[in-house]
Each structure stands twice: as structure tokens, then as C-alpha cells.
C-alpha positions as CSV (number, residue, x, y, z in Angstrom):
1,M,-29.9,44.4,13.3
2,K,-32.0,40.8,12.0
3,K,-30.8,41.6,9.2
4,L,-27.1,42.4,9.8
5,S,-27.6,39.0,11.9
6,I,-28.5,37.0,9.7
7,L,-25.8,37.8,6.9
8,A,-23.0,37.5,9.7
9,L,-24.5,34.0,10.3
10,S,-24.4,33.2,5.9
11,V,-20.1,34.1,5.8
12,F,-19.7,32.5,8.8
13,L,-21.7,28.8,8.0
14,V,-19.9,29.5,3.9
15,A,-16.5,29.6,6.6
16,V,-16.3,26.8,7.7
17,S,-18.0,24.9,5.3
18,C,-15.0,24.8,3.1
19,K,-11.7,23.0,4.6
20,E,-8.2,23.8,2.9
21,S,-7.4,20.8,1.0
22,K,-4.3,19.5,1.8
23,T,-4.8,16.2,0.4
24,D,-5.9,14.6,-3.2
25,T,-9.5,13.7,-3.7
26,A,-9.6,10.0,-4.9
27,T,-12.0,8.7,-7.2
28,A,-14.9,5.9,-6.5
29,T,-16.3,3.1,-8.4
30,T,-16.8,-0.5,-8.3
31,E,-15.3,-3.1,-7.2
32,Q,-12.1,-4.3,-10.1
33,V,-9.9,-7.4,-10.6
34,V,-6.8,-7.4,-8.6
35,A,-3.9,-7.3,-9.8
36,E,-1.7,-10.7,-10.0
37,H,1.4,-10.6,-7.4
38,A,4.4,-11.2,-10.1
39,G,8.0,-10.7,-9.9
40,E,9.6,-10.6,-6.9
41,S,7.2,-10.0,-4.1
42,L,8.2,-7.6,-0.6
43,T,7.0,-7.8,2.4
44,V,6.0,-4.7,4.2
45,N,8.2,-2.7,7.1
46,T,5.1,-2.3,9.9
47,E,7.3,-0.3,12.1
48,A,8.6,1.5,9.2
49,S,5.1,2.1,8.2
50,T,2.6,5.1,9.6
51,V,-1.1,4.9,8.2
52,N,-2.8,8.0,9.3
53,W,-6.1,9.1,9.3
54,T,-7.7,12.4,10.2
55,A,-12.1,12.6,11.3
56,Y,-14.1,16.2,11.0
57,H,-16.5,18.1,12.4
58,K,-18.6,19.5,9.6
59,G,-16.7,22.8,7.4
60,G,-14.0,21.3,8.8
61,L,-14.1,21.7,12.4
62,N,-12.4,19.8,15.5
63,P,-10.1,17.3,13.1
64,R,-10.0,13.9,15.5
65,F,-6.6,12.4,13.5
66,G,-4.6,9.1,14.3
67,T,-3.2,5.9,13.1
68,T,-3.3,2.5,12.3
69,K,-0.9,-0.2,11.8
70,T,-0.8,-2.2,9.1
71,T,0.9,-4.9,7.7
72,G,0.9,-6.4,4.2
73,V,3.2,-7.2,0.1
74,F,3.7,-5.6,-3.0
75,S,5.5,-7.4,-6.2
76,V,8.2,-5.4,-8.0
77,E,8.9,-6.4,-12.1
78,N,11.5,-4.8,-14.2
79,G,11.9,-1.7,-11.2
80,N,8.5,-1.1,-10.7
81,L,5.4,-1.7,-8.1
82,I,2.8,-3.5,-9.7
83,S,0.6,-5.3,-7.6
84,G,-0.1,-5.2,-3.5
85,S,-2.2,-5.8,-1.2
86,L,-1.9,-3.8,2.6
87,V,-4.0,-5.5,5.9
88,S,-4.6,-3.0,8.9
89,E,-6.3,-4.7,12.2
90,I,-8.7,-1.6,13.5
91,N,-7.9,-3.3,16.8
92,S,-4.3,-1.0,16.6
93,L,-6.3,2.1,15.2
94,I,-5.5,5.4,18.3
95,T,-6.8,8.5,18.4
96,D,-4.2,11.4,18.9
97,P,-4.2,12.1,23.0
98,S,-4.2,15.8,21.2
99,S,-6.8,15.9,19.2
100,V,-9.5,15.6,21.9
101,D,-9.9,18.0,24.5
102,P,-12.1,16.7,27.5
103,A,-12.5,19.7,28.3
104,I,-15.0,20.5,25.7
105,T,-16.3,16.5,25.1
106,D,-18.0,16.0,28.4
107,G,-14.4,14.5,30.3
108,K,-15.1,12.2,27.2
109,T,-10.7,11.4,25.4
110,S,-8.9,9.8,22.7
111,S,-9.5,6.2,24.6
112,D,-13.4,6.7,24.3
113,L,-13.8,7.4,21.1
114,D,-11.1,4.7,20.4
115,S,-13.6,2.4,21.6
116,H,-16.6,4.2,19.4
117,L,-15.0,3.7,16.0
118,K,-14.4,0.4,16.9
119,S,-18.1,-0.6,18.1
120,A,-21.6,-1.4,16.0
121,D,-21.9,2.3,15.6
122,F,-18.9,2.2,13.4
123,F,-16.2,-0.2,11.9
124,D,-18.0,-2.9,14.3
125,V,-14.4,-4.5,14.7
126,E,-16.3,-7.7,16.6
127,K,-17.9,-8.2,12.7
128,Y,-15.3,-7.4,10.4
129,P,-11.3,-7.2,12.4
130,S,-9.8,-5.5,9.4
131,V,-10.0,-3.1,6.9
132,K,-8.1,-4.1,3.5
133,F,-7.0,-2.7,0.1
134,D,-5.9,-4.9,-2.8
135,I,-3.5,-2.9,-5.7
136,T,-5.8,-3.9,-9.2
137,K,-3.7,-1.4,-11.3
138,V,-0.3,1.3,-11.6
139,E,0.1,3.3,-13.4
140,D,2.0,7.1,-15.2
141,L,0.2,10.4,-13.4
142,P,-0.8,11.7,-16.6
143,A,1.0,14.4,-18.1
144,G,-0.2,17.7,-16.3
145,S,-1.7,16.4,-13.2
146,A,-1.6,18.5,-9.5
147,S,-1.1,16.5,-6.6
148,K,-0.8,17.4,-2.7
149,V,2.3,15.0,-2.6
150,E,5.4,16.4,-3.5
151,G,7.2,14.7,-6.5
152,A,4.0,12.0,-6.6
153,N,5.6,10.3,-10.6
154,K,2.2,7.4,-10.0
155,Q,-1.5,7.0,-10.0
156,I,-2.5,4.0,-8.1
157,S,-5.7,2.2,-8.1
158,G,-7.0,-0.9,-5.2
159,N,-10.1,-2.1,-4.1
160,L,-10.2,-0.8,-0.3
161,T,-12.9,-3.3,2.2
162,I,-14.4,-1.6,5.1
163,K,-17.0,-3.9,6.8
164,D,-19.1,-5.7,4.0
165,K,-18.0,-3.4,0.8
166,T,-15.5,-3.2,-1.6
167,V,-15.0,0.5,-3.3
168,N,-12.5,0.6,-5.9
169,V,-10.5,3.9,-5.1
170,T,-7.9,5.7,-7.9
171,F,-5.4,8.8,-6.0
172,P,-1.8,9.6,-6.8
173,A,1.3,8.5,-5.4
174,K,5.1,9.2,-5.4
175,V,6.1,5.2,-5.4
176,D,10.8,5.3,-5.9
177,V,11.5,1.6,-6.3
178,T,15.1,0.6,-5.3
179,D,17.1,-2.5,-5.2
180,G,14.3,-4.4,-2.3
181,K,13.0,-1.7,-1.5
182,V,9.8,-0.5,-2.4
183,N,8.4,3.6,-0.9
184,L,5.1,5.0,-1.4
185,V,3.7,8.2,-0.2
186,S,0.2,9.2,-0.8
187,K,-2.6,11.8,1.3
188,F,-6.4,11.4,0.0
189,T,-9.3,11.5,1.0
190,I,-12.4,9.5,1.1
191,N,-16.5,9.7,1.3
192,R,-16.6,7.4,4.2
193,Q,-20.6,6.6,3.2
194,D,-19.2,5.3,0.3
195,W,-19.2,2.3,2.4
196,G,-21.9,2.8,5.3
197,L,-19.8,4.3,7.8
198,A,-22.4,6.3,9.2
199,Y,-23.5,6.8,13.2
200,G,-25.9,5.8,13.6
201,A,-29.6,5.2,10.8
202,E,-29.9,7.1,7.3
203,G,-30.7,10.5,7.4
204,D,-30.3,10.2,11.2
205,P,-29.3,14.4,13.1
206,K,-26.4,12.3,15.3
207,D,-24.7,12.2,11.7
208,W,-25.8,15.5,10.5
209,M,-21.9,17.1,12.8
210,I,-20.0,14.6,11.1
211,S,-17.7,15.5,7.8
212,Q,-18.2,13.2,4.8
213,E,-14.7,13.5,3.9
214,V,-11.9,11.0,5.4
215,D,-8.4,11.9,4.7
216,L,-5.4,9.6,5.2
217,E,-2.8,9.6,4.6
218,L,0.5,6.7,3.3
219,N,4.0,6.0,4.1
220,I,4.4,2.8,3.4
221,V,7.6,0.6,3.3
222,A,7.8,-2.7,1.9
223,N,11.9,-4.6,1.4
224,K,12.9,-8.5,1.1
């Protein structure tokens, strides 16, 4: 019976250690030179754009998800996206109430999670009020590359700055450029530890049950 219980536990742990991937995995490297703005500048339409985030407990359990608002500008030249920057104010971060059940969180609500994420435990909004993304390179998606984004046609690299750390990330995206308008769609996963986003001190047990993976889903519209 004891051996059976251990086996059952092992199977359970393997099962919860993996979540079904619905996003591309962003590759990360050191900060790169930002692409220069040139050509036509288009302003991000904040109300028409969405930035969704999803964070998990270990194994993809109990996902928490929500949104932030973004502002920014894209540059287009000869029908191609060549540069741009996005800024999300952390105070605009909202956790979807449907992702937090007070019945299993000791009465804590999505608003409580919002406050915790904005505290010094995570984003420390008092010192670092925004997250910024500056495009460093836009290339055609390499032939044969797979992506979770239907119709992905570009590979975008950019410096993502969270708190006081900048990491360059690369991910597939679908970029449509029409007369006076850009639409960018991407779904990718980053490792929060790359930016030092940890709950408590390094190695603190409080952080063990929180997955290092954070999913970001961008649907950005920019126009004249």
C-alpha cells in the first residue's frame, strides 16, 4: 500500500508539473541596441489594444489572469514595422475576479492580489511605476518556424524593462501593416526570474509554489 501511494503521488506530481502550452516561449538575452524610429509614426490606440497576462502556481495550477493598459508608438517604413515602444503603467494592472475564488484563498479577492502585485513583494510600483518594451529588431519569421499564433509572419526582438532590469526577448508575432494602421498579435511566455520578480528572498519557500512562467498575450493596434 505504501509503495502504491508513493507511485500514485509520483504520477500526480508528473502530471501537474506540466501545463499545456498555448504560447510561444520567448528567448532571452542581454540588452540590445534599440531600433531607431524612422518613416511614419503611428500611435498605439490604448482602448483598442489589449495586454493580457497569466501567472500560475506550480504545474499550471490555479492560474491568475488579468490585463494592463498600454501606450506607445510604432514606426512604419515601406509597409514594414521597423521600430516601436510600449509602456504599461503597473497601476493599470487588474486581476480578473473570475480567477480568484475567495472560498479557497482565505477570503482574499482579486483586488487583494492587485495590491500585492503592486507592492514591494513584486513590481514595487512606488519605485517602478511602469514596464517598458523597446523594439530592437523586426525580422521575417524563419521558414519552418512553428508558432502558437495563427498566421505569425514576423520575429520581434525587444528590450523588456521591468523594475530596474532590462532583458532582450524574442518571440513570433503576426504583424499586419495597412495604410495608416498596424496590428500586432503575439502570445509568449517569459521567466519572471530573469527580472528578479521573486516573492521573498532568494530561496524563500513562499516562492516555491509560484511558477516562474508568466504568459503575455498582446493585441496591439496603432494608427494615425
